[in-house]
PAFIPA-493896 format. One line per field, with one value per residue (C-alpha): residue number from 1; x, y, z. Coordinates in nm, 4 decimals. Each point is the difference from the previous one (the first is absolute). Layout:
! PAFIPA-493896
fimi: NUM,...
c1: X,...
c2: Y,...
c3: Z,...
END
This chain:
! PAFIPA-493896
fimi: 1,2,3,4,5,6,7,8,9,10,11,12,13,14,15,16,17,18,19,20,21,22,23,24,25,26,27,28,29,30,31,32,33,34,35,36,37,38,39,40,41,42,43,44,45,46,47,48,49,50,51,52,53,54,55,56,57,58,59,60,61,62,63,64,65,66,67,68,69,70,71,72,73,74,75,76,77,78,79,80,81,82,83,84,85,86,87,88,89,90,91,92,93,94,95,96,97,98,99,100,101,102,103,104,105,106,107,108,109,110,111,112,113,114,115,116,117,118,119,120,121,122,123,124,125,126,127,128,129,130,131,132,133,134,135,136,137,138,139,140,141,142,143,144,145,146,147,148,149,150,151,152,153,154,155,156,157,158,159,160,161,162,163,164,165,166,167,168,169,170,171,172,173,174,175,176,177,178,179,180,181,182,183,184,185,186,187,188,189,190,191,192,193,194,195,196,197,198,199,200,201,202,203,204,205,206,207,208,209,210,211,212,213,214,215,216,217,218,219,220,221,222,223,224,225,226,227,228,229,230,231,232,233,234,235,236,237,238,239,240,241,242,243,244,245,246,247,248,249,250,251,252,253,254,255,256,257,258,259,260,261,262,263,264,265,266,267,268,269,270,271,272,273,274,275,276,277,278,279,280,281,282,283,284,285,286,287,288,289,290,291,292,293,294,295,296,297,298,299,300,301,302,303,304,305,306,307,308,309,310,311,312,313,314,315,316,317,318,319,320,321,322,323,324,325,326,327,328,329,330,331,332,333,334,335,336,337,338,339,340,341,342,343,344,345,346,347,348,349,350,351,352,353,354,355,356,357,358,359,360,361,362,363,364,365,366,367,368,369,370,371,372,373,374,375,376,377,378,379,380,381,382,383,384,385,386,387,388,389,390,391,392,393,394,395,396,397,398,399,400,401,402,403,404,405,406,407,408,409,410,411,412,413,414,415,416,417,418,419,420,421,422,423,424,425,426,427,428,429,430,431,432,433,434,435,436,437,438,439,440,441,442,443,444,445,446,447,448,449,450,451,452,453,454,455,456,457,458,459,460,461,462,463,464,465,466,467,468,469,470,471,472,473,474,475,476
c1: 0.0000,0.1457,0.0400,-0.1757,-0.0333,0.2518,-0.2605,-0.2822,-0.0802,-0.0368,-0.1973,-0.2308,-0.0579,-0.0980,-0.2280,-0.1782,-0.0648,-0.1311,-0.3798,-0.0612,0.2392,-0.1602,-0.3388,0.1308,0.1773,-0.3286,-0.0726,0.2804,-0.1804,-0.3428,0.1076,0.2276,-0.0237,-0.3622,0.0090,0.3087,-0.1585,-0.3172,0.2054,0.2010,-0.3115,-0.1498,0.2961,0.0301,0.3373,0.1573,0.2499,0.1042,0.0422,0.2259,0.2176,0.0244,0.0820,0.2749,0.1450,-0.0011,0.1876,0.2428,0.0873,0.0454,0.2356,0.2132,0.0452,-0.0363,0.3054,-0.1309,-0.3470,0.1367,0.2060,-0.2994,-0.2192,0.2491,0.0131,-0.3790,-0.0268,0.2623,-0.1673,-0.3246,0.1723,0.0545,0.3110,0.1279,0.2213,0.1779,0.0361,0.2048,-0.1186,-0.2915,0.2287,0.0984,-0.3663,-0.0754,0.2794,-0.1365,-0.3485,0.1451,0.1976,-0.3087,-0.2019,0.2732,0.0200,-0.3608,0.0295,-0.2680,-0.1513,-0.2970,0.0133,-0.3017,0.0430,-0.2152,0.0330,0.3499,0.1607,0.3308,-0.0099,-0.0475,0.3010,0.2005,-0.1258,-0.0700,-0.2402,0.2420,0.2811,-0.1920,-0.1427,0.3537,0.0469,-0.3091,-0.2443,-0.3616,-0.0727,-0.3640,-0.1229,-0.3162,-0.1124,-0.2556,0.1656,0.3464,-0.1331,-0.1426,0.3234,0.1988,-0.2086,0.0732,0.3737,-0.0119,0.1105,-0.2479,-0.1327,-0.1045,0.1261,-0.3394,-0.1955,0.2591,-0.2412,-0.1781,0.1218,-0.1806,-0.3616,-0.2551,0.0102,0.3759,-0.0307,-0.2582,0.2296,0.2940,-0.2052,-0.1228,0.3558,0.1493,-0.2798,-0.0275,-0.1087,-0.3352,-0.3102,0.0590,-0.3715,-0.0049,-0.1479,0.2553,-0.2066,0.0034,0.2681,-0.1596,0.0509,0.3632,0.0564,-0.1604,0.2209,0.3160,-0.1059,-0.0599,0.3390,0.1975,-0.1626,0.1820,0.3313,-0.0315,-0.0201,0.2819,0.2442,0.3022,0.0956,-0.2174,0.1507,-0.1589,0.1098,-0.0575,-0.1779,0.1569,0.2454,-0.0482,0.3131,-0.1954,-0.1365,0.2049,-0.3184,-0.0531,-0.3212,-0.1724,-0.3196,-0.2042,-0.3522,0.0023,0.1256,0.2660,0.2750,-0.1454,-0.0285,0.3537,0.1604,-0.2049,-0.0390,0.3633,0.2637,0.2280,-0.0968,0.2547,-0.0546,0.1724,0.0357,0.2239,0.1592,-0.2124,-0.3226,0.0795,-0.2108,0.0759,-0.3252,-0.3361,-0.1687,0.2149,-0.1066,-0.3638,0.0409,0.1516,-0.2620,-0.2693,0.1786,0.0898,-0.3371,-0.1650,0.2818,0.0236,-0.3507,-0.2270,-0.0845,-0.0047,0.1928,0.1017,-0.2065,0.2898,0.2659,0.2231,0.2691,0.2489,0.2358,0.2324,-0.0675,-0.2890,-0.0001,-0.1170,-0.3364,-0.0606,-0.2519,0.1854,0.2895,0.3455,0.2634,0.2697,-0.0136,0.2731,0.0358,0.2371,0.0917,0.1121,0.2097,0.0660,0.1130,-0.2358,0.2606,0.1873,-0.3103,0.0133,0.1339,-0.0431,-0.2543,-0.1843,-0.0438,-0.3613,-0.0837,0.0507,-0.3135,-0.2075,-0.2611,-0.0763,-0.3590,0.0294,-0.1994,0.2667,-0.0387,-0.3789,-0.0057,0.2877,-0.1013,0.3119,-0.0777,-0.3611,0.1293,0.2635,-0.0513,0.2638,0.1929,0.1283,0.2144,0.2013,0.0642,-0.1786,-0.1234,-0.2040,-0.1525,0.1394,0.1334,0.1805,0.1424,0.1799,0.0645,0.1187,0.2974,0.0890,0.0131,0.1346,0.1707,-0.0997,0.2104,-0.2475,-0.3149,0.0658,-0.3159,-0.2260,0.0537,-0.0686,-0.3272,-0.1954,-0.1839,0.1046,-0.3656,0.0345,-0.3114,0.2020,0.1333,-0.3424,-0.1517,0.3012,-0.0944,0.3634,0.0296,0.3044,0.1201,0.0149,0.0263,0.2908,0.1873,-0.0658,0.1604,0.2973,0.0413,-0.0178,0.2764,0.2154,-0.0671,0.1194,0.3091,0.1022,-0.0560,-0.2589,-0.2632,0.0177,0.2458,-0.2795,-0.1810,0.3165,0.0740,-0.3608,0.0229,0.3294,-0.1543,-0.2978,0.2260,0.2056,-0.3116,-0.1688,0.3002,0.0065,-0.3394,0.0333,0.1118,-0.2698,-0.2815,0.1273,0.0281,-0.3436,-0.1582,0.1612,-0.1116,-0.3626,-0.0122,0.1411,-0.2367,-0.3002,0.1085,0.0427,-0.3224,-0.2752,-0.3323,-0.1543,0.2191,0.1248,0.3649,0.0500,0.3761,0.2649,0.3780,0.1669,-0.3296,-0.1261,-0.0778,-0.1913,-0.2225,-0.0471,-0.3125,-0.1101,-0.0567,0.1080,-0.1611,0.2112,0.1527,-0.1782,0.3262,0.1220,0.1486,-0.1682,0.2587,-0.0673,-0.3754,0.0445,0.2226,-0.2610,-0.2705,0.2091,0.0621,-0.3719,-0.0733,0.2546,-0.1150,-0.3556
c2: 0.0000,0.3333,0.2514,0.3158,0.1972,0.2690,0.0987,0.0420,0.3508,-0.1124,-0.3071,0.2277,0.2352,-0.2949,-0.1394,0.3319,0.0203,-0.3575,0.0315,-0.3741,-0.0229,0.2977,-0.1666,-0.3224,0.1746,0.1366,-0.3558,0.0238,0.2667,-0.1569,-0.3547,0.0304,0.3133,-0.0183,-0.3752,0.0295,0.2745,-0.2042,-0.3002,0.2144,0.1652,-0.3435,-0.1070,0.2179,-0.1507,0.0734,0.2559,-0.2360,-0.2707,0.2300,0.0564,-0.3739,-0.0670,0.2625,-0.1501,-0.3528,0.1044,0.2257,-0.2817,-0.2475,0.2303,0.0517,-0.3771,-0.0967,-0.2260,-0.2164,-0.0345,-0.0833,-0.2818,-0.1305,0.0189,-0.2032,-0.2689,-0.0335,-0.0164,-0.2737,-0.1889,-0.0115,-0.1376,0.3268,0.1666,0.3538,0.1800,0.3295,0.2545,0.3170,0.1510,-0.0351,-0.1714,-0.2569,-0.0690,-0.0479,-0.2548,-0.1934,-0.0087,-0.1205,-0.2773,-0.1242,0.0041,-0.1823,-0.2679,-0.1003,0.0730,0.2676,0.1318,0.1913,0.2288,0.1688,0.3035,0.1559,0.3738,0.0933,0.3432,-0.1656,-0.1911,0.3339,0.1348,-0.3053,0.0247,-0.3710,-0.0547,0.1205,-0.2003,-0.3289,0.0638,0.0314,-0.3636,-0.1043,-0.0259,0.1068,0.2371,0.0883,0.2635,-0.1233,0.3124,0.1639,0.3406,-0.1474,-0.2175,0.3066,0.1966,-0.3076,-0.0094,0.3711,-0.0355,0.2469,0.0170,0.0532,0.3498,-0.0738,-0.2549,-0.1544,0.0920,-0.0382,0.0802,0.2936,0.2191,-0.2107,0.0546,-0.2737,0.0764,-0.0510,-0.3334,-0.1194,0.0933,-0.1803,-0.3167,-0.0078,0.0448,-0.2694,-0.2594,-0.0753,-0.3589,0.1208,0.0986,0.3383,0.0866,-0.0557,0.2713,0.1839,0.3069,-0.0241,-0.0689,-0.3347,-0.1378,0.1156,-0.1668,-0.3223,-0.0096,0.0544,-0.2784,-0.2363,0.0686,-0.0128,-0.3158,-0.2040,0.1547,-0.1018,-0.3683,0.0245,0.1739,-0.1848,0.2814,0.2532,0.3228,0.2312,0.2957,0.0301,0.2658,-0.1377,-0.2682,-0.1426,-0.0954,-0.2005,-0.2524,0.0420,0.0974,0.2388,0.2025,0.1374,0.2041,0.0093,0.0714,-0.2350,-0.3348,-0.0070,-0.0218,-0.3210,-0.1651,0.1092,-0.1500,-0.3172,-0.1391,0.0145,-0.2506,0.2690,0.3121,0.2839,0.2896,0.3285,0.2387,0.2839,-0.0361,0.2655,-0.2009,-0.1944,0.0141,-0.1953,-0.1846,-0.1073,0.2501,0.2800,-0.0972,0.0086,0.3557,0.1195,-0.1762,0.2026,0.3131,-0.1127,-0.0558,0.2999,0.2285,-0.1474,-0.0678,0.0941,-0.3630,-0.1476,-0.2929,-0.1018,-0.2754,-0.2455,-0.0006,-0.3022,-0.1367,-0.2406,-0.2118,-0.2405,-0.2491,-0.2485,-0.2606,-0.3583,0.0718,0.3167,-0.0294,0.2504,0.2431,0.0265,-0.2709,0.2617,0.3275,0.2609,0.3456,0.2530,0.2833,0.3082,0.2791,0.2232,0.2980,-0.0296,-0.0989,0.3220,0.1949,-0.1486,0.2422,0.2995,0.2782,-0.2181,-0.3089,0.0928,-0.0531,-0.3718,-0.0021,0.0340,-0.2759,0.0955,0.1112,0.2918,0.2361,0.2667,0.0054,-0.0349,0.3324,0.1775,0.2973,-0.0442,-0.3674,0.0941,0.2403,-0.2093,-0.3669,-0.2589,-0.0304,0.3564,-0.1107,-0.2159,-0.3081,-0.2681,0.2020,0.3166,0.2609,0.1249,-0.3406,-0.0321,0.3489,-0.1225,-0.3670,0.0370,0.2288,-0.2419,-0.2955,0.1441,0.3175,0.3651,0.0723,-0.2075,0.0969,0.3528,0.1435,-0.2225,0.1508,0.3349,-0.1284,0.0893,0.2947,-0.1247,0.0426,-0.2889,-0.1819,-0.3167,-0.0143,0.0692,-0.3115,-0.2340,-0.2927,-0.0290,0.3751,0.0274,0.3639,0.0117,0.3811,0.0107,-0.2672,0.1743,0.3087,-0.2144,-0.1128,0.3613,0.0815,-0.2846,0.1090,0.3492,-0.1316,-0.2023,0.2948,-0.1976,0.2724,0.2864,0.2790,0.2602,-0.1792,-0.0215,0.3714,0.0807,-0.2008,0.1643,0.3411,-0.0884,-0.1352,0.3197,0.2106,-0.2334,0.0020,0.3832,0.1063,0.3741,-0.0409,-0.2610,0.2252,0.2936,-0.2093,-0.1595,0.3396,0.1402,-0.3001,0.0238,0.3664,-0.0545,-0.2912,0.2072,0.2768,-0.2431,-0.1924,0.0364,0.1607,-0.3452,-0.0530,-0.3325,-0.0563,-0.1964,0.0461,0.0070,0.0236,-0.3441,-0.1820,-0.0495,-0.3679,0.0718,0.2729,-0.1702,-0.1810,0.2091,0.3584,0.1268,0.2776,0.3139,0.1114,0.2784,0.1898,-0.1107,-0.3215,-0.2011,0.1169,0.3650,-0.0441,-0.1776,0.2827,0.2577,-0.1977,-0.0192,0.3753,0.0695,-0.2468,0.1604,0.3510,-0.0931
c3: 0.0000,-0.1049,0.2794,-0.1188,0.3209,-0.1081,-0.2627,0.2527,-0.1216,-0.3600,0.1075,0.1981,-0.2924,-0.2166,0.2725,0.0486,-0.3748,-0.0228,-0.0018,0.0407,0.2942,0.1712,-0.0352,0.1540,0.2890,0.1312,0.1149,0.2569,0.2004,-0.0530,0.0745,0.3014,0.2130,0.1106,0.0600,0.2187,0.2074,0.0492,0.1138,0.2432,0.1425,0.0640,0.2155,0.3132,0.0931,-0.3383,0.1368,0.2799,-0.2621,-0.2030,0.3054,0.0636,-0.3643,0.0025,0.3180,-0.1482,-0.3130,0.1878,0.2406,-0.2852,-0.1905,0.3129,0.0298,-0.3657,-0.0097,0.2856,-0.1479,-0.3445,0.1485,0.1928,-0.3086,-0.2037,0.2708,0.0038,-0.3798,-0.0176,0.2855,-0.1999,-0.3100,-0.1818,-0.1396,0.0605,-0.2513,0.0697,-0.2818,0.0332,-0.3295,-0.2366,-0.2474,0.2628,0.0729,-0.3713,-0.0269,0.2975,-0.1540,-0.3302,0.1683,0.1839,-0.3229,-0.1918,0.2701,-0.0729,-0.3734,0.0251,-0.3222,0.1400,0.3049,0.1564,0.2234,0.2640,0.0473,0.1200,-0.0039,0.0903,-0.3283,-0.1786,0.1869,-0.1113,-0.3611,0.0360,-0.2900,-0.2661,0.1603,-0.0117,-0.3454,-0.1368,0.1033,-0.1929,0.2897,-0.0345,0.2914,0.0701,0.2416,0.1731,0.1852,-0.2324,0.0114,-0.0527,-0.2831,-0.1750,0.0172,-0.1063,-0.3172,-0.0462,0.0636,0.2887,0.3612,0.2865,0.0493,0.3590,0.2533,0.0828,-0.3148,-0.2757,-0.2857,0.1635,-0.2876,-0.2632,-0.1080,-0.0653,-0.3716,-0.0075,0.1808,-0.2512,-0.2881,0.1626,0.0596,-0.3593,-0.1213,0.2265,0.0192,-0.3696,0.0687,0.1364,-0.1960,-0.1614,0.0390,0.3776,0.2217,0.2159,0.0787,0.3790,0.2643,0.0944,-0.3495,0.0011,0.3364,-0.1201,-0.3069,0.2043,0.2385,-0.2931,-0.1570,0.3230,0.1340,-0.2661,0.1019,0.3654,-0.0899,-0.2536,0.2357,0.1335,0.2377,0.1802,0.1326,0.2553,0.2013,0.3733,0.1981,0.3189,0.1094,0.3493,0.1954,0.2593,-0.2514,-0.3187,-0.1864,-0.2889,-0.0272,-0.3092,-0.0209,-0.3211,-0.1159,-0.2989,0.1285,-0.2694,0.2608,0.1458,-0.3416,-0.0869,0.3090,0.0453,-0.3530,-0.1133,0.1064,0.1385,0.1957,0.0111,0.2396,-0.0844,0.2919,0.1100,0.3400,0.1752,-0.0540,0.3154,0.3196,0.3195,0.0768,-0.1390,0.2301,-0.1433,-0.3512,0.1119,0.1327,-0.3274,-0.2118,0.1793,-0.1206,-0.3500,-0.1684,0.1668,-0.1137,-0.3490,-0.1275,0.2885,0.0763,0.3483,-0.1460,-0.3482,-0.1609,0.0245,0.2723,-0.0514,0.2324,-0.1605,0.2092,-0.1758,-0.2773,-0.0188,0.2752,-0.0447,0.1593,-0.2070,-0.2857,-0.2167,-0.0081,-0.1571,0.0204,0.0646,0.1925,-0.0533,0.1546,-0.1579,0.2365,-0.1901,0.1461,-0.3035,0.2071,0.2947,0.2580,-0.0800,0.1113,0.3499,0.2583,-0.2333,-0.0247,-0.2539,0.2191,0.0758,-0.3687,0.0612,0.2160,-0.3184,-0.0470,-0.3646,0.0553,-0.2485,0.2242,-0.0530,-0.3789,0.0226,0.1854,-0.1782,-0.2204,-0.2132,-0.0684,-0.0808,-0.2644,-0.1780,0.0949,0.0786,-0.3264,0.0275,0.2953,-0.2382,0.2123,0.2006,0.2984,-0.0656,0.2258,0.3316,0.1096,-0.3329,0.0364,0.3125,-0.0823,-0.3607,0.0796,0.2811,-0.2399,-0.3253,0.1229,0.0274,-0.3081,-0.2060,0.1886,0.1221,-0.1521,0.2053,0.3499,-0.1667,-0.1523,0.3112,0.1478,0.3477,0.0994,0.2467,-0.1163,-0.0623,0.3541,0.1483,-0.1646,0.0178,0.2293,0.1082,0.0673,-0.2268,-0.0123,-0.3793,-0.0374,0.2446,-0.1934,-0.3304,0.1517,0.1038,-0.3619,-0.1155,0.2457,-0.1333,-0.3561,0.0945,0.1813,-0.3060,-0.2372,-0.1961,-0.0263,-0.2552,0.0677,-0.0199,0.2811,0.2061,-0.0386,0.0834,0.3226,0.0890,-0.0556,0.2147,0.2755,-0.0096,0.0561,0.2463,0.2344,0.0050,0.1405,-0.0531,-0.3605,-0.0528,0.1256,-0.2063,-0.3183,0.0461,0.0657,-0.3133,-0.2033,0.1184,-0.0874,-0.3483,-0.0692,0.1105,-0.2352,-0.2922,0.0610,-0.2608,0.0886,0.0413,0.3049,-0.1395,-0.0868,-0.3224,-0.0273,0.2692,-0.0411,-0.0246,0.0587,-0.3541,0.0501,0.3206,-0.1503,-0.3369,0.1189,0.2986,0.1090,0.3404,0.2044,-0.0067,0.3338,0.1883,0.0292,0.3417,0.1335,0.2709,0.2518,-0.0888,0.0317,0.3320,0.1281,-0.1018,0.1778,0.3178,-0.0065,-0.0263,0.2792,0.2342,-0.0879,0.0872
END
């Protein structure tokens, strides 16, 4: 997957001009925000639950090495295998080796953002394997040759009409006169096509919402049941998970599951919540013959003990992007890599470097809406500011911006000069303002005023008006 985040501004311009995309993005606000609020309002202890969830993840990260060792022991004890991968490339090689061991030709995949991070599909396809995404949204974007636009609703940027066109193009073996006018018919067709793939698959790959150290279990939550079919019908089940998905106990997982669905889709619980522990036992009626877990680092261990460690508390609910005004305007593809929205603006620079993703921490109004809805109370705006600081320290931002900040710092650290300069500026702007009282052009702010008008100053700064008010109060 090509890293395009340095072109965020160009991507955003294209997204804003895309009429079809803008139509589709309205579903983000309609489909998520209200439902989440209703679910939160219906649970009086939601804030207490957030505090407990934050404490669970913070504790786990402080002792991550111990819990990872315990998790590996429990997986092995239940007949499973644990593989450690430092990079995405290492993880791809491990998956390939497992597939080659069983001579796999067909691989089904449940939804997994880690596999997107690894660029796994393209890697396996180069070796001649047929890789099929089974999540409906992932299946749609696979047909379109795209990456996810959202971490829980990967095809949220696609309209129903586009899906119909893609299905008619890809499913040429079906009746060309079939009716695909409504979402139910599209869903039925996808189910019909994918059902054959489940039975043909030699290997099934899923992600993991949580890994439980106490039992060696992996947990997935879905609303379609595709994850269950992927991991139980194939001979080999491979779990892909990054190291921070770990939680200590089953009870801890239960606490976080109560937060996850409510924050993500506004449900009390997802339709399917599946715990997998080891391979099929003799008394089991079904399940895989082999169970493999690949634990991916890919830069996460370097975040431990830094100002970005709190990002590793993320449970991938997408509440931050569902409420982000920037995401609502441009969608996920503008961010240029796997993780969009506020969480991506912090995580992407951590994983691929601020030199490749420097625009993303700047793609925010810092309104704080993301932090206010995050179930793990991750201080996303604060960490975006930290990335801006690092970008400045490494001289990665434009020289005009750097000189502007230096000029501002010079004034801000000299109060008398600052007040004089601001007073002069307000007076000049009042004099230059049109009769409408709205400023359409400001020096060095062409991009800011291109699409908006600003009220003209009244002629005095806030400090000057406050001083005048105090004088009148004392005189009275």
